[in-house]
N, C-alpha and C positions, 0 to 999 in steps of 0.2 A: 805374836804381838798382841798387846792389850787393846781391845776396842775402846776402852775408856779413854786412853791417851789420844787416839785419833779423834774421838768425839770432842774432847776438850779443846784441842788445837784448831779444829776446823772452824769453830765459832758456834757458841750455844745460842739457840734461838727457840723461843716459844711462840707458837701460833695459837691464839686463844679467841674464843667467841666473846664479843662485847655483850655484857649483860646490862649495861647502863651507859649513860652519856659520859664519855671520857674526854670532853673538850679540852680541859687542862687539869692535869693531876697535880695536886699541891704537895710540896715537900719542903723541908727546911735544910739549907746548907749548914754544914758544921760551923760553929762559931770559934774561929781560931784567932790568935793574937796577930795583929797586922804588923808587917815589917816597918822599920823606921822609914819615915818619909825622906826622900832625897831627890835631887834633880835627875831627871831621866832624859836621855837622848833617844828619840824615836826615829828609827830608820826604816824606810820602805824601799823595796827593790824588786826587780824582775830579772831572772837569770835565763839567758837564751844562748843558743848556739851561735857562734860568731859568724858563720857563713850563711846559715839558713834563717837565723833569727827565730827558730822554733823554740818554744819554752822548754826548759829542762825541769821535768817534774820530779819532786821529792829530792832535789839537790840539798846537800847538807850545808848549813850556814852556822858558823861558830866564830866567837871572839877569841883570838889566840891568847894564850896564857891565862885563860879563865875557863870556867865550866859552862858559860852561857852559850846556848845553841838553839837552833830551830831548823825547820825544813821549808822548802818551797811547796806551794799547793799545786793542783793540777793545771793551773794557768802559769806556773813558773814564778809566782809572786810570793813575797815573804814580808814579814814585819818583825823587827827585832828591837828590843828596848834595852838600852845599856846605861848604867849609871854614868853620869858625866865625869866621875872620878876615873873612869876607864877610857876616856876619849883618846888617849895617847896610844892605845893599842890598835891592832889590825883586825879586819874582818877577813875570814878565810872561807872560800866557797869551793866545794868539791862535788864531783858528779862522776858516776861510773863511765870510764872511757874518755875522760877529759882531763886536761891539765888543771891542777889547782890554781886558784887566783887569790892573791892576797892584796887587800886594799886598806890603806890607813883610814880609820874611822873619820878623821877630820876632813878627808877628801870627799866624803859622801854628804849629799844634801839631806837635811833633816825633815821632820814630820811634814806631810802634805805633798811631798815630791817623791815620785817613784824613780829610783835610780835604775838604769838599764845596765846590767852587768853581763858581758859576753865571755864565754869560755871556749877555748880551742880544743878540738879533738886531740887526744894524745896518741902518738904512734904506737902501734901494737908491738910490744916487746916480745919477740919470739925466741930470743936467745936462750931463755930458761928451758925451753922444750928442745930446741935444736941441739944445744951443747950436751944436755943430759936428759935423754928421754925419761919421762916419768909416767908410771902407770896410775890411773885414777884411783884404784883401790889402795895404793900406797899413800896417796894424798889424803884420803879419808882416814886411814889408820894413823897417819901423822897428826891430823887434826885432833883425833881423839886422844892421842898420847900426850899432846901438848896443852890440853885445856887447863891443867893446874898451873902451868907456867904463864899462859896468856891472859887468863881472866882473874879478877880480884878474889883474894881469899879472905877479905875482910868485908863487913857489911857497908853499904852505902845508903845515904838518904838522898833520894832524888825528888826534884820538883818536875812535874810533867803537865802537859796540856792534853786533854782527852776530848775527842769529838766523836759522836755517832749520829748517823742520819738514816732515815728510811724513806725511800721513794716509792710511790705507787704510780706505776707507769713512768711518766716523766716528771711528776709533781712531788715535791717534798711534803710529806705529811708529818714528819717528826725530825726535830733537830735538838740534840742535847750536847752540852759542853761543860767541862769542869777543869779546874786546877786541882791536881791530885798530888799527894805525897806518896812516895813509894819507899818501902823498906826493902832494899835489894840485898837478899841474903848472899853469903859467900857461895861461889860456884862449887867449892870443894866440900860442902857440908850438905848431905842429903837429909839431915834432920831439921834444918832451918829453911823456912819457905818465904818467898816474896809475899809482901802484904801491901795493900793499897787503902788509903782513906781519902775522902773528899775534903778539900779545903774550902772551896766555894764552887757552885755550879748553877746552871740555868738550863731551861728547856722551853720549847714550844711544840705543841702537838696540834694537829688539825684533823678532826675526824668528821666527815659529813654524816648526816643522819642516815643516809642510805648505806654507809659502810657497816658491815656486820662482823668483820674480822680485823684483827690488829696484830701485826708482827711486833714482838718485843725482843730486844737483845738481852740475853741473860748474862750476868757477870760484869758487863761493862768493862772498866779498866782492868779488872782481874783477868778476864779472858784475853784482853789485848796483850797482857804480859806473857800469856802462854805461848805466844809466837817467838819468844826468846828460845831459839833452838838449842843453845848451849845449856841453858838452865833446864829445858824440857825437851831433851833429844829423842825421847822414846819412839816417836813416829817416823824418824828419818835417819838419825846418825848414831844410834847405839850399835855395839857389836851384834846384838840380836837383830836390830832393824835392817842393817845393811845386807843381811842375807836375802831380803825380799826385793832388793833393788838392783838394777843394772846401772853402772856409772860409766860416763864417757868424758874424757878430757877434750874439750872443743876449742880451747884457745887460752890466751892470756890477755888481761885487760888492766889498765891503770885505774886505781881508785885511791883518792887522797894521796897522790904522789907515790904510790907503792904498787908493785906488780902483783896481780892476783890471778891464780888459776881459775878458769871457768869449768866447773864440773857439772855436767848435766846428768840428771837421774830420772828413772822411770821404773815402775814396778815390773817385776819379772812376769813373763807369761805364765798362765795357768793359775794365777792368784785371783780369786773372785772378789775378795774384800777390797773396797775402795781404798787405795793408798795415794801417795802424792807423786807429782812429777814437777820438775823445774830445774833451777840452776843454783849452785852453791859457788860463792866467790871466796876463795881461800888464799890468804896472803902467802906468796911464794917463799918468804924467808922464815916467818914465824909459824906458818901453818894455822893461823887464827882464821876463823870464819868472820869475814868482814861484812858480808851481806848475803841474803838469800831471796830468791824470787821463785814462788811455786804456787801450785794449785792442786785441787783434789781431782783424782781420776773419776769422772762422772759417767763412764760407759755403763756401769750398773746403776741405773737411776733409782731403782727401788731401794737398794742397799744404801746408796748415798743419801737418799732422803731420810732414812732412819737415823742417820748420824746427826742431822740438823734439827729435826722436828720432834719436840718433846710431847706436844699435845695439839690436836686439831679436831675440828668438828667432823661428824659422820657425813659422808657424801662429798668430801673435799679431797682433791688430789693435789699434792704439792711436789713439784719437780724442780730440783736445783739445776739451773742451766749453765752457770759459770761461776767459778771461784778464783779469787786472786789474793795472794798473800805476799807481804814484803816485810823483811826485818833487816835492820841496819845496826852496825856497831861503830863506835868511835874509839880510835886508839889515842891514848894519852900516857906518856912516860912508860911505854912498853907494856901497858895493860889495855885490854879491850873492854869497853863498857856498852851495855845496851843503850841504844840511842833512839830508835824509832821502829814502830811496826804499824802495819795497815792490813785490814782484811775487808774484802768486798765480795758479796755473794748475791747472785741474781736468781730469783725463783719465778716459776710460772705456777699460778694458782688456778685450778679448774674446779668450779663448784657447780653441782647439778642445778642449783637454784638460779644460776646466772647463765646467760647465753654466751657471753664472751669470756675469754681468759683474762686474768689480771696479772701483771708482772710487778713484783716487789724487788727492790734492790736495797740491801743493807750494807752500811759501811761503818767501820770503826777504825780510829787511828789514835796513836798516842806518841807524843814526842817529848823526850827528856830535854828540859830547858835549863836545868842547873842540877848540881849534885855536890855532896860533901861527904867526907869520911870521918868528920869530927863529931863527937858526941852523938853517935847514932844509937838510938834506943828503939827497941821493938815496940810496935803499936799495941795498945790495949785491945783485947778481943772485941769489946763493944764498938770500937772505932772502925774496925776493918770491914771492907766490903767482902762479900762472899760470892761464890759461884752462883748461888741461888737468888741473889739480889737482882732486881730490875733497876738499872741505873736511872731511868726516867722517873721512877717512883721515889728516888732519893733527893731530887733537886726541884727547885721552884721555877715557875714561869718567869720569863724575863722580857724587859723592854728597854732597859737602861743601856745606852750606847757606850757608856764609859765604865761598864761593869768590871772589866779586867784591870783597870788602873795601870800600874807599872809592870804587871806580870807579862811574860812572853807567851804568845799563843801562836797557833798555826793560822796564817792569814786565810780567811774563807775565800774559796774561789767565787767567781762571779755568780754562778747559779745558787750557791749556798747563801751568799750575801743578799741576793734579791729575795730569797725565801725567808731569811731572817727578818728583813725589813717588812715583808708582807705579813708574816705571822706576828711580829711585834706590834704592828698597827692593830691587829685584831685583839691582842691582849690589852692594849691601851683602851680600845673601845669598850671591851667587856668589863674593864675596871671602873668605868664611869659610874658615879652614883645615880640611882634612879631619879628621874625628874619628879619634882613635887607638884601635885595637882593643885 
């Protein structure tokens, strides 16, 4: 297997020494033509388990008969903005292992009120396994042989919301967000690649003078798209890769009203190179990959660290402690489209100059909020983000609460929302003109 592919999908991170005060890095968002103004219905909600009232994290939220969609945050909350011309349609909510729920938009209370939506657990449909026993290797082979049938063979233009955060211990020191456009290349064409450009973005960073190191996520939205395992299968589900894994069928679960095999995988014994372990959710009828949850095997810490860290100071040890990756697809008219991905990595940093260890947690997520197959044109080279780009260097500092306007975003969870408010206040204060003597 190629180490480069594992390196890309894991999440590219640079650890650099600060050589100057990086309180706020200035950048300019791309100036694009704004969409026509129209009346927008703003709906907020929280999706919970009907019995326990526990929040359902990363549940899919979509407007039926449209391409408008979003996901819930780690508090189970969401915000979705719908043109008032679409108010006659229905909102559909789905979550792994639960029955879908469809609610007319007109029955939901609008902006300023959080609708509580409960989902019922779906019964586990075992008949697919009981009636016809299936070997996990056969399921994986069927997944591979049906990719050309299940995934689009024409390009799509997607609108998506991207967010990345960095925490030092428990405190957020960096938050970046952007609306991005994605050129999603056909899945059957190896010579055409996905591309991403920023429509508008914003960020806040807070570095104390005592801080001497800074984590930066390399690639931003470009790297987030690497988690599309169907487009970039090299690390887990190519014919070559599956030789390195053991697969186990552990059950069947309902996703979006459809039965899915749960196939767990882990790297074979005797392989020292860090590979992945986790779960694949594969539709029992089409054999499409509908979701995947996985992480990197960190038992070989030294080798794992080399996958993440591109540059670090002498005398510093960086140990990855936990990784978590999630990718989801949305089925429409018999085709499956990339819908959401999330990557979270926790590091322990030990530096000889300091007495105590410091923990950093990086998170990046991207949610497709709209898409079209009409008039899709590849982006010009100068517009595209590259793997080597640092997302935070590409966008400006923010304090405007109405920055996103009518665009759909991922609702910030409570901790992120509080951090945004705190950092925004600092930006407003730093923007004040000096007092005249």
